[in-house]
N, C-alpha and C positions, 0 to 999 in steps of 0.2 A: 504493500500500500504506500509506504513512504517513498519507495523507488518510483512508483508511477506518478505520485504527486510531484516529486522533484523534476522528473522528465517533463511533466506537463508544463510547469512554469518556465523551464528552460526553453522549451519549444515555442510556447506562446510569446515568450519575451524576445525571441529572435525574429523580428519582423518590423524593424523600426522605420525603414526608409521607403516603404511602399506608399504610393499616392492614395489619397482618401476621397477624391472627388466622387460624387454619387449622383445617380439618377434614379428616382423612385416614383411610385404612383400606385393607383388602384384601378383595376379593370372591371367594369360592370356591364351587364346586359342593358341595352338602352330601353327596352320595353319593360322589363320586370325589375330593373335596378338590383338584380341579384349578382353576386360575384361570378366572374368567368374564371372558375378555378382552373389552374394549370395552363392558362394562356401563355403562349411563347412571346418573349420580348427580346428583340435583336437590336444590338447597337452596331451601326455601320459607320465607317469613315466616309464622309460626304465626297471626298475627292477620289479615292481609289475604289470605293464601294466595298472594300474588304470588311468582313465581320471582325470586330475587335473584342466584343464581349456579348453576354446574353444572360437571360435568367428565365425561370418559369414561375409564374404567379402562384401564390399559395392558395389554400382552400378559400380564403377570404378575398381573393383577387389582388392582394397586395404583392408588389414586387419591389426589389431594391438591387441595384447594380453598383457595386463598389469598385474601387481600384482604378478609376478612369483618370487619364491625364486631362489637364485643363484644355478646353477647346470645344468645338461644336460637333455634333453627331446627328445622323439620321436614325430615327427609332422606328422599328416595325413591330406592330403588335398583331398576333395572329392566333387563331384557334379554329379547329375543325367545326364547320357549320356556321361560321361568322365571316363577315366581310373584313378583309385585312385593312388595318389602319396604318398610315405612315405619317410620321411627324418629322419635319425637316429642320435642320439648323438649331438643334436643341443644345444649349450650353450645359456643361458640367461644372459645378453641381447645380441640380435643379429638381424641384418637386413638381411633377407633371399634374398632380392632383388626380381628379377622376377622369378616366378615359372610357367613353361609352362605345360599345361594339354592337353592331346591328346583325341580327341573325340573317344568314344568306338564304332566304326562302323564296324569293320572287322569280328566280330563273334557274332552278336546280335540275331541270329535266335532263340536261346533258352535262351538268357540272361534274368534274372529277377532282376530288380533293387529295392532295399528296400529303401524307403524314410522316413526320420524322421523330415521333416520340421515342426516346431511347428506351431500350428494354429495361435498363436499370438506372435509377436516379438516386443519387446520394444527397440527402438533406441533412441539416444539422441535428435533427432529432429522429430521423427515420430513413429507411431505405424503401424505395418504391419499385415494385416489379410489375411492368406492363405486360399483360398476358397476350396481346395481339400477335407478337412475334413467336410465340411458343408453339412449336410443331409437335414435339413428342408428347405433349399432354392433351392433344386433340382427342376427343372421345373419352377423356378421363374425368376426374372429379377434382374438388378443391384440394384434396390431399396430394394429388399428383402435381398440381401447381405449386403448392407450398414447398415441395422438394427442390424447386428451382430458385426460391427466394433466398437471396444472400442472408447469411447469419441464422438461417432457419434449418433445422434438421427434423426429419420424420422417420420414425423407426418402422419396422416391418409390419407392425400392427396398427399404424396410423397415429401413434402418439407423437405430439409435436413439442419441440424445444426451440426457444429463442435465446441465442447466446448461451446454450447449455442449460437453460432453466425451463422446466415444463409448466411452471405456474404462470400461465399467460391469460390475459384478458382478451377474449375474442369478441369482435363487433361485426355487424352487418350494416354497411352503409353508415358507419359511425355510431350505430346504436346497439345496445345490448339485446340479447334474445335468450329466452329460456330454452330454446332448442339446443343450445350448447351445454346445458346443465346436466341432462340425463346421461348422455354418452357423446363425448366430443368426437370420437372416431366416427360414429354413425352420422352425426350432424355434418361433418366435413364431407363424408362420402355421399351425402344427400344433395350436394351442390354441384351441378355439372360444370366442368371447366369452360364450356361454351357460354355459360351465363356470366362469367367473371370478367370484368374490365381490367382491374388491377388489384394488387394486394400491397398493403403498407405494413411494414414491420417497424413499429415505433419502439426503439430501444431506449430512448431518453425522453419519456413523456414529460411535458411541462405541467405546471401546477393546475391548469384548467382541466386536465384529464382525471378521470377516476383513478384512485391509487391502487385499486384491486389488481393483483397480478405482479408478483415480484420479478417475473421474467420480462415484463413489458406488455405491449398491446399489439395484436394483429388485427388489422381492419380489412375486411373483404368488401370491395366495392363492386356492385353488380352493374351490368351494362345499362347505359342510358345514351340518348342522342339529343343534342341541343338544336338540331336543324329544324327549320320550319317545314311543315307538311307532315306526311306520314311515311314511315319506313320501318323495316324490321328485318329479322333474321330467323331462319329455320335451320336447326342442326339435328342430325341423326347419326347414331353410331351403333355398331354391333360388333361383338367379339366373343372370344371363348370364355372370358371371365366377367365382362361388364357390358351392359346395354344402356344407351342414353338417348334422350330426346329432349329438345327444348325449342320453344317459340318465344320470340321477343318482339313486341310491337311498340313503336313510339309515334306519338302525334303531338304536334306543336303548332299553335296559331297565335301570333302576337304574344300576349302575356300568359296564355294558358298552354300548359304542356302536360302530357299524360304518358305513362309507361305501363304496359301490361305484359305479364310473362307467365309461362307455364313450363315446367320441366319435370321429368321423371327419369328414374334409373333403377336398374336391378343388377345386383351382383349375384351371378349364378352360383349354384351350390358348389362348394369346394370341399375336397376330402383331405383332412389333415391327420396323418399318423403321428403319434408321439409315444414316448416311453419315459418312465421316471424310476429312479432308484434312490432309496433313502435308508440311511443307517443311523440308528440311535445309539449313542454311547452309553446313555443311562440304562436302558433296558437290553442293550446288546441284541437288538432286533434289526432285521433287514426286510424292507418291503420293496417290491417291484410292481409297476403298473404298465400295461400296454393299452393305449387308448386310440380310438379313431373318432374324429369329430367331423360332422357334416355341418357346414355353416353357409347361410344365405342371408341376403340383405336386400331391401327394396325401399324406395323413397319417391316422393313427388312433392312439388311446391307450386304455388300459384299466388299471384298478387298484382296489385296496381299501385302506382304512385302518381301524384299530381303536383303541379306547381301553378299558382295563379298570383302574379305580382309578388308581394312579399310573403304570401302564404304557401306552405308546402305540407304535404301529408301523404300517407300511404297505409295500406293494409295488406297482409299476406298470410297464407296458411302453409304450414310445412308438416309433412308426415314422413317418418322413417321408422323402420322396424327390422328386426333380425331374428333368426331362429338358429339355435345350436343344439344338435342332437349328438350325444356322446355315448360310446360304448366302451366299457373298461373291464379288462381282465386283470385280476390282482393275485399275487402270491406273497406270503403263504396263504393257504386256505382255499385255493381255487375259487375265489370270489368273483362273481360276474354281476355287474350292475349297469344300468343305462339311465340317462337323464335327458329331458327335453325342456329347454329353457327358451322362452320367447319374450322379447321386449319390443314395445312400440311406443311412440310418442307423437301426438298431434299438437301443434302449436300455432296459435294466432298471434301475430305481431301487428302493432299499429303505432302510428306517430302523427303528430300535428305540430308544425312549427311556424313561428311568425318572426320576421326580421324587419326591424325598423331602423331606417337610416335618418339621421338628424341633419338639420340644415348645415351645422358645422361639420366640415369634412373630417372624416376619420373617427366619427362617433356613431356607435351602432349598438342596438339592443337586440338580443336573440332569445326568444322564449321557446321552449320545447317541452312537449309532453309525449312520452312514449310508454308503451305497455306491452306485456307479453303474457299469454295465458296458455300454459302447457298442460297436457294430460298424459303423464307417463304411466305405463302399465307393464307389469312383469308377471309372468306365470311360470310355474315350475312343476315338473312331474318326475318322480323317481320311485318306481315300485308302487306301493300303496300310498306314498306321500304325495299330497297335492297342496299347492299354495298359489295364491294369486294376490297381487298387490297393486291396486289402482291408486292414483295420486293426483294431486294438483300442484302446479308450479306457477304462481302468479306474481308478476312484477309490475310496479308502477314507478316511473321516473319523471320527476319534475325538475327542470333546470332553467336558470336565467343567467345569461352571460352578457356583459357590457364591455365594450371597447372604447377607450378614450385616448385619442391622439392629441398630445400637447403641442408638439412640433415635430420636425423631421428627425430629431434626435431622441425623442422621449415619447413613449406611449404606455398606457396601463390597460390591463385586463382584470376584471373581477367578476365574481359570480357566486351562485349558491345552487345546491342540488339536494334533493330529497329522494331517496330510494326506499321503496316499501316492498319487501319480498316475503311471500308466504309460501311455504312448501309443506305438503302433507302426504303421508303414505299410510294406508290402512291395509295391513297384511293379515290374511286369513289362511290358516294352515290346518290340514286334517291328515291323519287322525290325531296328531299331537297338537292340540289347541294351545298349549303353552308357548308355542313358537309364533302365535299370532300377536300382533302388536299394533299400536297407533303411534306414528311419529309425526308430530306437529311442530313446525319450526317457523318462527317469524323473526326476521331481521330487518331493522330499519337503520338507514345510514343518513346522517345529516352532515352536509359538507359545505364549506365555503373556502374561497381561494382569492389571492391577490397576486398579480404578476406584473412585472415591469420590463419593458424592452428599451434599452438605451445604448448609446455609444460611450465607450470608456477610453479616455485619452485620445479620442478621434482615431483609434486604431482597432479596437475590439468591439464586436457586437455582442451584447450581453442580454440574456433573458433570465431573470431571477424571480423566483416566487415561492410561495408557501401555500400549503393546503392543510386544512384541519378537518378531520373526519371523526365523527362521534357515532359509535355503533351500539345499538341496543339489541339484545337477543332475548326473545321470550321462549325459552326452553330450559327446563330444569333450573339449575342454580348458576348458569353462566352469567357472570357480571358484565355490565356495560363497560365500555372503554373508549378512550379518545386517543388520537394519534396525530401529531404534527409531522407533515411530510414535505420537506423542502425540495426544490428542484432548481438547478443552476446549469446554464449552458453558455459557454464563452466561445466565440468563434472569431476567426481572423482570416480575411482574404489575403492571399499572397500573390499579388499580380492578377492577371486575367484568368488563370487556369487552375490555381491551387488554393487550398484553404486548410486550416487546422481547427480543431475544436476540443474543448474539455467539457465534459458533462457529468453532473452528479445528480442522482435521483434517489429518493427514499420511498419505498413502496411496501405494500402489505398484501398478504395472501390470507384471506379469511376462509376457514373451512366452512362448508355449508352442508351439502348432501353427504359428505363424508362422515358427518355426525350421526347419520342414520344407523341405528344399531342392527340393521338387517343382517341376518346370518345366511350366507350362501352355502347350501349343502349339496350343490350339484355333484361335488366330489366329497363324500363324507370323510375322507382321509386327508384332504387338503382343503380346509375350510377358510373362507374369506368373510370378513365382517366389517361394519363401520365402527367408529370410535366417537362417542358423544363427549369425550373429555379433551378434544383437541383445542389448542390455543392458536392464535394467528401467527403466521410467520412474518418476520420483518426483514426486508432486503435493502441493503445499502449498495448502490451500483455506481461505479466510476468508469468512464470511458474516455480515452485520449485517442483522437482520430485524425488522419490525414487523408485528404481527397484531392485527386488530380484528374482533370479532364484534358484530353489531347486534342490538338488542333485538327487532326485528320479523323477525329471521331474516337469514341471509346472513353473509358474512365477506369480508375482504380481507387480502391479505398483500403487503407490499412489502419488497424486500431489495436491498442492494448486495453484490456478491460479487467476489472476486478469486481467480483460480486460476493458480498458477505451476507449470509443469511443467519439469523438467530431464531430460535424455536423452529429449526429447520424441519419441514414436513417430508417424511420419507415413508415408503412402504417397508414394513418390518414383519418378519416371520418368526414365530416361536414354536417350539415342539412341546407337546404334552403327551404323557403316557395315557392319561384319561382327561376328558374335557366334557363337562355337562352343558347341554343345550336343552332348555325346557325340562321335560321329564326323561329325556334320552341321555345316555352316557356314551360318548364316542371314545374309542381307544386308538392309541398309536397314531395321533393326528398332528398336523401342523395348522396353525391359525395365523392368517395374514391380515393385517390391517394397517391403516395409516397412523403414524406416531410422530410426536415432536421429539426427534432423536438428539438434537443438540445444535451444533454449528457447522456451517459449510463455508469454505473459502475457495472460490473458483477464480483462478487467474488464467487469462488466455490471450492469444494472438489471433487476429482476424485479418485475412487478406482476400478481398474480392475484386473482380475486374471484368470488364467487357471490352474486348479489343478486336478491331477489324484487321486481321492479318493480311488480307488482300481485299480487293474491291468486292469479291464474291464470298470470301470465307470470314466468318465471325466466330469468335470463341469467348465464352464466359466461364469463369471459374469462381469457386467459393471454397476457401480453405479456412478451417478453424482448428486451433490447437489449444487444449485446455489441460490444466492440472487442478484436480479437485482434492482438497484437504478437508476431511470430515472428522469432526470430533463427536463420537457416539456415546452420550452419557447413559444410554440404556444398557450398554455393555461396559460399564465401569470406566468410561472415558476412552475407550478404544479408538485409535486414530487410523484412518484409511487415507492413503495417498494413491492417486491414479492419474496417469497421463493418457489422454486419448486425443485422437485427431480425426477429422472428417474432411473429405475432399469430394467435390463433384465438379465435373467439367461438361460443358455443353458446346458442341460445335455445329454450326449451320452453314451450308453451302448453297448459294443461289445459282442455279443453272439457268441457261437461256429459256425463253418461252414459259416464264412464270412457274418454274418447277423448283422446289426447295427440298433438300434432304438434310436431316438433322440426326445427331447422335448424342445421347446423354448417358453418363456413367457416374456412379456414386460409390464411395467407399467410406465405411464407418468402422473404426478400429474397435477391438475389444477393450473393455475398461473394467476397473475394479469398482464394485458396488460395496455397500457397507457390510454385506454378508456373503460376498462371493465374487463371481466374475460374469459379466455380460458378454455375449459373443459378438464377433465382427459381422458386418453385413456388406455384401457386394451385390449391386443390381445395375442393370443397364437397359436402355431403350433405344430402338432404331425407328425412324419415321421418315415419311416423305409426304409432300402435298403438291397438288397441281391445281392451278387456277384456270378457269375457263369462263365462257359466256361473259366476255368483257370484265373479267375478274369479279363478277357477282356470285359465282359458284365455285366450290372447291370439292375435291375428293382426296382423302388421305389414307395412308396405311400405317399401322403401328405394330411393333413387335417388342415385347418386354421379356427379357431373359429367354430368348428363343431357344437356346441350347441347353437349358437346365430346367427341368420340370419343377424342382423344389429348391428352396433356400434352406440349407441345413443350419439349425440353431441349437447350440449346446450351452446351457446355462449351468453353472456350478454354484453350490451354496456350502459355506463352511461356518459353523457356529460352535459354541462351547459344548453343546450337548447333541448335535447331530450334523451330518453332512448329506448333501444331496446332489444328484446329477440328473438333468432334465434335457432330453433330446426332442426337438420338434422339427418336423419336415413341413415347411410352409409352402403350399402350392402358389407359385408366383408367375409362372410362364403364361403369357397371353398373346393373342393376335387379334387385331381389330381393324375395322374399316370405318371411316367417318365421312360424312357429307354435310355441306352447309350451303345455304343460298341466302343472299341479301337482296332485298327489293325495296323500292321506293325511289324518291327523287335524288337521293344523295349516294354517290359511290365513293369508295375509299381506295387509295392505292399507295404504294411505296415505290419510289423510283428504283429501278434495277441497279444493283451494284452500289447503292449509296448506303453508308452507315447511318444509323439512327442518331444523328448529332444535330441538335437544334442550333448550335452556334455556327457550325460550318455549312449546314444545309438548311436554311430557313424555309418554313412551310410556304406553299404558294396556293392560291385559289384559282 
């Protein structure tokens, strides 16, 4: 920690002589006065026409271009679906104020828009992955896209980590949803890749963001289109493991816009063989199990969103479910048993927002109400035992955010939020009624924040703020608690193409559904259960990063990071010679649950990049190296150290005649857990896509692990009173075909052989 802090101030201090002339402004829709998020702003030399700098507007439409020499420039503001604006002879420094853009809807019948949005964008608080250029994920789901996002890793079962931390706050279009609460892997598998526009991995969230999730925030943004008129897309895919379909329609006229979508997918039944060996030192007994599991999953979603002037809203319905049928043969005793477990969740999400712009420029009030009503359901059958557990998962979110710009060097943000969360499970079990229970959980969070953005010594851009969250829980004797959560982000432009940043955030991971004391007896010798005594985990995160954009396209990002968790939440397994559940007594079992085990120190190096090696060949890479030091107070302060690394590489080649081929490979090394060792994972995907019908239609082929039917996973466990060995053969090979068609007045294309670089290749209309 001290080394990182010292390096941070040395690096940030080394930038004394760079020019600080700045051009800034805000881009708004002329009709609705809504921000034109991610509009491209280009700064050109008026004599040579050469691009000297550029920026992309933020979600609020605000942009700022630093490091300019004194003089005059021509400014181009552009975005898909809008008429390009050009401002000539603009002096640096200057505040351009509000720039209004007009939606290009009057003559779009034959208009072709050329887009140069980079696949990867590095911001001071997040990394953005734009999905449009992703070929290998065509026909896939959100999980497949997340594997490509820099600083994100996804394991073989769909569990997600951000910078090595799995405690992540997931959002859909910037809003929470209870669909993520019951089963994250199922929820992500319910969203087709064809429905996603981009994914934001927010590693250093500011004070305005909810502090839930010590790992950070992942925001999945679904497709929308700001163009006037009607347009849409239809996508279909079929394969040996997954089938997908989606329809997306957009309509916009003047101030009114609407988006309607429907999608569905099914993961076909897969057959997974596994075997387990466990030896108990206390009883000197050995147990072996051979299991086969048939697993299937299905999902569908539908919804609509609208925008009218300053008012926005939307409603959607999501359903996903899975079924797992397992057969197990156990020794000693020649014991044979089967289980049938089914889960499904239906969720309604809704939101209504109002944005008020005041006469004084740079002052804005945003009011938002969002809600989510989920209906999780689980059923279980094993022999004569039957259980079923219906539930409710209801959330209400009320927030108010105010932005106040004092001058070009100083602005403030403040706001308040109330989160009301009610979760209930009612479990019924027969013939052993003692395993029936009612779990009722109510959590309310009351939050307020204040944040300031200012220039320090005319050299550093600083965003500093604090958030206070007070949590009340109505369940048992869990006390209420409050937490102050500061956030600091210091960045510095180094000329036209480089920047450095130092970010610190303090975040919290509140256990919720993990508190449910439900006992999963699908395998009566390897029991899993909830823990109603969990405490919140606190994370202190530090990141020192360097970003570089190249003149000929592409970018790299390198960072050192340190994450320190207290009350660290981990999955923990204990062995029992006998274990009572209700009126039943189970023998020779392990019990697995989440526990506050102690502290974790996670130190790492991150290097990501997107580089055009030639005009036709583009390569993206994502490398992360971590050392985890865990102090486990459950095992008398036992310390675990483990170095792990993860690398994925994506290469795409653009052939003539609108044909693209792509290859993606990923390696995740084995690593030491607190009770054993987790195996390595290797997977790869090959894909190609052909555009036709004036680039309105496409057909693609995808192959994942084509030469290996299974991925072999061996997990070992070593504790004070037992050791274990678990082999699982995960079916991962798949082949697929996908098709898509775009219709309407607006067509999109990317110039052949051009890298996605907004600074060197400005968009054109």
